[in-house]
C-alpha positions as CSV (number, residue, x, y, z in Angstrom):
1,X,-43.1,-25.6,31.1
2,X,-42.2,-25.1,27.2
3,X,-42.7,-22.1,25.3
4,X,-41.5,-22.1,21.7
5,X,-40.7,-18.2,20.0
6,X,-40.8,-17.2,16.7
7,X,-39.2,-14.2,15.6
8,X,-39.4,-13.1,12.1
9,X,-39.7,-9.2,12.3
10,X,-37.1,-8.4,9.8
11,X,-34.2,-10.5,8.0
12,X,-33.5,-13.1,10.9
13,X,-35.7,-16.5,11.0
14,X,-35.2,-17.4,14.6
15,X,-37.1,-20.2,16.5
16,X,-36.2,-21.3,20.1
17,X,-37.8,-23.1,22.9
18,X,-37.4,-21.9,26.7
19,X,-38.0,-24.3,29.4
20,X,-38.9,-22.8,32.6
21,X,-36.8,-25.5,34.3
22,X,-33.7,-26.1,32.0
23,X,-33.9,-22.8,30.4
24,X,-32.9,-22.5,26.8
25,X,-33.2,-25.9,25.2
26,X,-33.0,-24.7,21.4
27,X,-32.2,-21.6,19.4
28,X,-31.4,-21.4,15.8
29,X,-32.0,-19.0,13.0
30,X,-31.7,-18.0,9.4
31,X,-29.9,-15.1,8.8
32,X,-30.3,-13.5,5.5
33,X,-27.4,-10.5,5.3
34,X,-25.8,-12.0,2.7
35,X,-29.0,-11.9,0.5
36,X,-29.4,-8.1,1.1
37,X,-25.7,-7.4,0.9
38,X,-26.0,-6.2,-2.4
39,X,-28.9,-4.1,-2.0
40,X,-27.3,-2.0,0.8
41,X,-29.9,-3.0,3.5
42,X,-33.0,-5.3,3.9
43,X,-35.7,-5.5,1.0
44,X,-39.1,-6.3,2.7
45,X,-40.7,-8.3,0.0
46,X,-37.5,-10.7,-0.2
47,X,-37.3,-10.8,3.6
48,X,-40.6,-12.0,4.0
49,X,-40.2,-14.6,1.3
50,X,-37.1,-15.9,2.8
51,X,-39.3,-16.2,6.1
52,X,-41.6,-18.2,4.5
53,X,-39.3,-20.6,3.3
54,X,-37.0,-21.0,6.4
55,X,-39.5,-21.6,9.0
56,X,-40.6,-24.5,8.3
57,X,-37.1,-26.0,7.9
58,X,-36.2,-24.9,11.7
59,X,-39.6,-26.5,12.9
60,X,-38.9,-29.3,11.4
61,X,-35.2,-29.7,12.9
62,X,-36.3,-29.3,16.2
63,X,-38.7,-32.6,15.3
64,X,-35.6,-34.3,13.7
65,X,-32.8,-33.4,15.9
66,X,-34.3,-33.0,19.2
67,X,-37.0,-35.5,19.3
68,X,-39.6,-33.1,21.2
69,X,-42.9,-33.8,21.3
70,X,-44.7,-30.6,20.5
71,X,-47.7,-31.8,22.5
72,X,-45.6,-31.0,25.3
73,X,-45.3,-27.3,24.3
74,X,-47.8,-25.0,26.2
75,X,-47.5,-21.9,24.2
76,X,-46.5,-20.2,20.9
77,X,-45.0,-17.0,21.6
78,X,-44.6,-14.6,18.5
79,X,-43.3,-11.3,17.8
80,X,-46.1,-9.2,17.0
81,X,-44.5,-5.7,16.3
82,X,-42.4,-3.7,15.7
83,X,-41.0,-4.8,12.3
84,X,-41.7,-5.1,8.5
85,X,-45.4,-5.7,8.3
86,X,-44.7,-8.9,5.5
87,X,-42.2,-10.5,7.9
88,X,-44.2,-10.0,11.3
89,X,-47.1,-11.5,9.1
90,X,-45.0,-14.7,8.3
91,X,-44.3,-15.3,11.9
92,X,-47.6,-14.6,13.1
93,X,-49.6,-16.7,11.0
94,X,-47.4,-19.5,11.1
95,X,-47.2,-19.5,15.0
96,X,-51.2,-19.3,15.3
97,X,-51.7,-22.0,12.7
98,X,-48.8,-24.2,14.6
99,X,-51.1,-23.2,18.0
100,X,-54.2,-24.2,16.5
101,X,-53.2,-27.7,15.3
102,X,-51.7,-28.3,19.1
103,X,-54.6,-26.9,20.7
104,X,-52.6,-24.2,22.9
105,X,-52.7,-20.7,23.3
106,X,-50.1,-17.8,21.3
107,X,-48.2,-15.4,23.0
108,X,-48.2,-11.8,21.8
109,X,-44.3,-10.3,22.1
110,X,-43.1,-6.9,21.9
111,X,-40.0,-7.3,20.3
112,X,-38.4,-4.2,22.0
113,X,-39.6,-5.1,25.2
114,X,-37.8,-9.1,24.4
115,X,-34.5,-7.1,24.0
116,X,-34.9,-5.0,27.1
117,X,-36.0,-8.5,29.3
118,X,-33.6,-10.8,27.3
119,X,-30.7,-9.3,29.8
120,X,-33.1,-11.3,32.1
121,X,-31.7,-14.7,30.8
122,X,-28.4,-13.8,32.2
123,X,-26.6,-14.9,35.7
124,X,-25.8,-10.9,36.4
125,X,-29.1,-9.3,35.5
126,X,-30.6,-5.8,37.1
127,X,-33.7,-5.6,39.5
128,X,-36.3,-2.8,38.6
129,X,-36.3,0.1,38.4
130,X,-33.5,0.7,35.7
131,X,-32.7,2.5,32.4
132,X,-32.4,1.0,29.1
133,X,-31.1,1.9,26.0
134,X,-32.5,0.1,22.7
135,X,-29.9,0.7,20.2
136,X,-30.7,-1.5,17.1
137,X,-30.9,-1.2,13.1
138,X,-34.5,0.7,13.5
139,X,-34.5,1.9,17.2
140,X,-32.7,4.3,19.2
141,X,-34.6,4.9,22.4
142,X,-33.7,5.4,26.5
143,X,-36.2,3.8,28.2
144,X,-37.2,4.3,32.0
145,X,-38.1,0.3,32.9
146,X,-40.6,0.9,36.0
147,X,-41.3,-3.0,36.5
148,X,-41.8,-5.8,34.3
149,X,-44.7,-4.6,31.8
150,X,-44.4,-1.0,32.7
151,X,-42.1,1.5,30.8
152,X,-41.6,5.2,30.3
153,X,-39.8,6.9,27.5
154,X,-37.0,9.2,28.4
155,X,-35.8,10.2,24.9
156,X,-35.6,8.6,20.9
157,X,-33.8,9.3,17.9
158,X,-35.9,12.1,16.1
159,X,-34.6,10.6,12.7
160,X,-32.2,8.1,11.7
161,X,-31.9,5.6,14.3
162,X,-27.5,4.6,15.4
163,X,-27.8,1.1,13.5
164,X,-29.5,2.9,10.3
165,X,-26.5,5.3,10.1
166,X,-23.9,2.4,10.7
167,X,-25.6,0.8,7.3
168,X,-25.3,4.3,5.4
169,X,-21.8,4.9,6.4
170,X,-20.8,1.6,5.8
171,X,-22.0,1.2,2.0
172,X,-20.5,4.6,1.2
173,X,-17.1,3.2,2.3
174,X,-18.0,0.2,0.1
175,X,-18.4,-2.0,3.1
176,X,-20.8,-4.9,3.6
177,X,-24.3,-4.9,5.0
178,X,-24.9,-5.1,7.9
179,X,-22.4,-2.1,8.6
180,X,-22.1,-2.3,12.3
181,X,-20.1,-5.1,12.6
182,X,-18.1,-4.4,9.3
183,X,-17.0,-0.6,10.6
184,X,-15.9,-1.8,14.1
185,X,-13.6,-4.4,12.1
186,X,-11.8,-2.0,9.8
187,X,-11.9,1.2,12.5
188,X,-9.4,-0.6,14.5
189,X,-6.8,-0.1,11.8
190,X,-7.7,3.7,11.9
191,X,-5.7,6.7,12.9
192,X,-7.4,7.9,16.3
193,X,-8.1,11.5,15.4
194,X,-7.7,11.7,12.1
195,X,-10.9,13.1,11.0
196,X,-13.3,14.8,13.6
197,X,-17.5,14.6,13.0
198,X,-20.1,16.0,14.8
199,X,-21.4,14.8,18.2
200,X,-25.1,15.7,17.5
201,X,-27.4,16.8,20.6
202,X,-25.0,16.7,23.4
203,X,-25.5,20.0,24.8
204,X,-29.0,19.9,24.7
205,X,-31.5,19.2,28.1
206,X,-33.5,16.5,26.7
207,X,-32.8,12.6,26.0
208,X,-33.6,12.6,22.4
209,X,-31.1,11.5,19.7
210,X,-30.6,13.0,16.1
211,X,-27.9,11.3,13.9
212,X,-29.2,12.5,10.4
213,X,-26.6,15.5,10.4
214,X,-23.6,13.1,11.8
215,X,-24.5,10.9,9.0
216,X,-24.9,13.6,6.3
217,X,-21.6,14.9,7.1
218,X,-19.8,11.5,7.0
219,X,-21.3,10.7,3.9
220,X,-20.3,14.0,2.1
221,X,-17.0,13.7,3.4
222,X,-16.5,10.5,2.0
223,X,-17.7,11.6,-1.3
224,X,-15.0,14.3,-1.5
225,X,-12.6,11.9,-1.6
226,X,-10.7,11.0,-4.8
227,X,-10.4,7.8,-3.9
228,X,-11.3,5.4,-1.2
229,X,-8.0,3.2,0.0
230,X,-7.7,1.0,2.9
231,X,-5.9,3.8,5.3
232,X,-8.6,6.4,4.4
233,X,-11.9,3.7,4.6
234,X,-10.1,2.6,8.4
235,X,-9.5,6.4,9.4
236,X,-13.1,7.4,8.7
237,X,-14.3,4.4,10.1
238,X,-12.6,5.1,13.6
239,X,-13.4,8.6,13.5
240,X,-17.6,8.0,12.8
241,X,-17.4,5.2,15.3
242,X,-15.9,7.6,18.0
243,X,-18.3,10.1,17.4
244,X,-21.6,7.9,17.4
245,X,-20.3,6.2,20.4
246,X,-19.8,9.2,22.3
247,X,-23.2,10.2,21.5
248,X,-25.1,7.3,22.7
249,X,-22.4,7.1,25.9
250,X,-23.4,10.6,26.9
251,X,-26.9,10.3,26.6
252,X,-26.6,7.3,28.6
253,X,-25.0,9.3,31.3
254,X,-27.4,12.3,31.3
255,X,-30.4,9.6,31.7
256,X,-28.7,8.2,34.6
257,X,-28.1,11.8,36.4
258,X,-31.3,13.0,35.7
259,X,-33.2,9.9,36.9
260,X,-30.6,9.3,39.5
261,X,-30.6,5.9,38.9
262,X,-27.6,3.6,39.2
263,X,-28.5,0.4,36.7
264,X,-28.2,0.6,32.9
265,X,-29.3,-1.9,30.8
266,X,-27.8,-1.8,26.9
267,X,-29.3,-3.9,24.2
268,X,-30.3,-4.2,20.7
269,X,-27.6,-5.0,18.1
270,X,-25.0,-1.9,18.0
271,X,-25.0,-2.9,21.8
272,X,-22.4,-5.6,20.5
273,X,-20.0,-3.1,19.3
274,X,-17.0,-3.4,21.5
275,X,-15.9,0.2,21.9
276,X,-19.4,1.5,22.9
277,X,-19.1,-1.3,25.8
278,X,-15.7,-0.2,26.8
279,X,-17.0,3.6,27.0
280,X,-20.3,2.6,28.8
281,X,-18.2,0.4,31.4
282,X,-15.8,3.3,31.7
283,X,-18.3,5.7,32.3
284,X,-20.7,3.6,34.7
285,X,-17.7,3.1,36.6
286,X,-17.1,6.9,37.1
287,X,-20.5,7.2,37.9
288,X,-20.2,4.4,40.7
289,X,-23.3,2.3,39.2
290,X,-23.9,-1.0,37.6
291,X,-23.9,-1.7,33.9
292,X,-25.8,-4.7,32.7
293,X,-25.1,-6.2,28.5
294,X,-26.6,-9.2,27.0
295,X,-24.3,-11.8,25.4
296,X,-23.2,-10.8,21.8
297,X,-25.3,-13.6,20.5
298,X,-28.5,-12.5,22.1
299,X,-27.8,-8.3,21.3
300,X,-29.0,-9.1,17.6
301,X,-32.4,-10.5,16.9
302,X,-33.2,-13.8,18.0
303,X,-35.9,-16.1,19.2
304,X,-34.8,-17.0,22.8
305,X,-35.8,-13.6,24.0
306,X,-39.3,-14.0,22.2
307,X,-39.5,-17.3,23.9
308,X,-38.4,-16.3,27.0
309,X,-40.6,-13.2,27.4
310,X,-43.3,-15.4,26.2
311,X,-42.6,-17.5,29.4
312,X,-42.9,-14.5,31.7
313,X,-46.5,-13.5,29.9
314,X,-47.8,-17.3,29.9
315,X,-46.9,-17.4,33.4
316,X,-48.8,-14.1,34.1
317,X,-51.6,-15.4,31.6
318,X,-51.3,-12.6,29.3
319,X,-52.3,-15.5,26.2
320,X,-54.2,-15.4,23.4
321,X,-56.7,-18.1,23.3
322,X,-58.9,-17.5,20.5
323,X,-55.8,-17.3,18.2
324,X,-56.4,-14.1,16.7
325,X,-53.8,-12.7,14.1
326,X,-52.4,-9.2,15.5
327,X,-49.1,-7.8,14.1
328,X,-48.5,-4.0,14.6
329,X,-45.5,-2.5,12.5
330,X,-45.2,0.6,14.6
331,X,-45.3,-1.1,18.0
332,X,-43.9,1.0,20.9
333,X,-42.6,-0.5,24.2
334,X,-43.5,2.5,26.3
335,X,-46.6,3.2,27.8
336,X,-46.1,7.1,27.9
337,X,-43.3,9.9,27.9
338,X,-41.6,10.7,31.4
339,X,-41.8,13.8,32.6
340,X,-38.5,14.9,34.2
341,X,-38.8,18.7,34.7
342,X,-39.2,18.2,38.4
343,X,-35.6,16.7,38.2
344,X,-32.8,19.5,38.1
345,X,-31.4,20.5,34.4
346,X,-28.2,18.6,33.5
């Protein structure tokens, strides 16, 4: 069985093919970071236009380089949400048209669920139930994964996501977009504890996040400086990275304690951060639990996770035979918010 996956939720155009016998046999994408860098973030109109240009090229590359017979593709899986409406529509319409031409069904894939379930492509993967932290450019959520397809919300950001704050701070430090990798690279040259920034909502009795105050504190500090030299930028980046990773790790710790689970899955673009991984490993080790990370190339948006989740859904006959095009830019992964009142306070 072969599933072709299409990912166009934001600014990465991805195409992949997952085979239930041979695993991932094709996975490539076009990244638009250089295009959006001069704007300090993704411009939706430009992103959707780039998807339109790139998606056909990747399909042609499959046929030319891999010599794959498209008639042996069983279904087309595409990201239906969440994401930018224009970008989502490019992938959805292209995927549906390709499926129509091949007389095969489509599979609608939730981008966030794909991030969470992508850990199952690894040799070391968890069993259900587990706690998942989705931490990316637009989302910071703690999810209770009961079983495949059933998820409850434990907590989410009330304002900016962790990824958005990385981008905003990087822009004010005159670093490139996306901000996460840039801050991680330069923070290694910073002096530890030279500056201290807030750790929001660490002492609250819920599992929600709030990063707007941290963002404002860092940006205001930067604006007060008369000059941004390399060392100052490095010191601020170091202090900011320490702050935001402390928040993410502490909330994960509280989630494990509240739910009494021992398995933690970290996914999304920010999960590639080395400092975050180191702190999480240390925390989970002290809790005598297990932690699972997707390999770095699958942390950011990619079509491999779309194709893989599409295969799982196809096997359960969760398909669209009528080929109706469906996208939802605000699609959620969770079915409900989990009530933790019956568990003792932190």
